[in-house]
N, C-alpha and C positions, 0 to 999 in steps of 0.2 A: 305474723303473730307468733307462730311457733318458734321462730328464730329469736325474737325479742325475749320471749319467756325463757328460752334456753340460755341466753346471755345472762339474764338476771339470776337464773338458777346457778350458773357457774360462779358468778360474783358472790352469791350467798354462800356457796360451798367454800370458796376461798376465805370469805369473812369469818365463817365458823372456825375454820382451821386456824386462821391467824389469831383470833381472839382466845381460843383455847390454849394456844402456845404462849400467849402473852401473860395469861393469868398465873398467879403465884400458887404454889402448892401449899399443903397444910404445914409442911416443915419449914416454910419461909420465915416464920416468926423469929427463929434463932438467928438468921442472917440479918434481920433488921436491927438487932441489938448491937451489931458491929458496924453499923453505918450504911448498910445496903438499903434501908427503908426510906431514904431521903427523897426518892423519886415519887413517893405517894402523895406529896404535897401538891403536885400538879393538878390532881383531880379534886382537890378541896379537902375539907375536914373529914368527910366520910370515907376518904381513901378511894383507891381504884377498884376495890371489890364490888361495890354496888354498881358502878358505871359499867365495868366489864361484864358483870353477871347479867345486867339488863340487856346490854348489846348482844351478848351471846344468845340470850333467850329470843331476842327479836330476829336475829339472823337464822337461828335454828327453826323458828316458826315459819319464816319465809321459805326456807329450804324444804320443810316438810309439806307445806301447802303447794308449792310449785312442783314437788315430786308427784303429788296426787293429780294435779292438773295436767302435767305433761304425760303422765301415764295414761290418763283418761283420753287425752287427745291422740296419742299414738295408737291406741287400740281401736279407735273408731275411724281410722283412715281406711278408705275403700278405693285406692288408686290401682288401676290395672296396668300402669306403665311404670317403667323405671329407667333411669338414665345410666348408661354405661359410662363410667368415668374415664375409661381408656379411649373411647371413641367420641364422646361428647354428643351422642345422639340418643333419642328416645327409642326404646325398643318395646314393641308390643309383646305381651306374654301370650304364647300360644296355648289355647285351651284344649284343642283336639289335635294331637300329633299323630300323623299318619306315617306308619313305618314303610320304608322303601323295600324291605325284605319281604318277598311273597310268603304267605303262610303255606305250610305243607298240608296236603290232604291226609286224612286219617288212613287211607288205603295205601299210601306211599311211605310206610314206616321202614326206614333202613334197618337191615339186619346185620 
């Protein structure tokens, strides 16, 4: 479940980035007067502004909601094992580590 949400999260992030880069800036109206605005007819009479704005809002909403869900899921994990990627095996985390060095008594303080 976590992996599926992570893939959707990545696709939403790429979608937001792509849609923001495709959109025209405020100064693009001057370029349209010289013939650069002919590609707006593909999206209909309303132009590409409404379509791209709505799609950006949808992708941004999905990205934001998935950020909250994935953050909530990752903070509530209570696993006590982890996989060592170099060895490919599960390693238990030691809770009480016993030192192999003997403790010195207080009467044997070196001078």
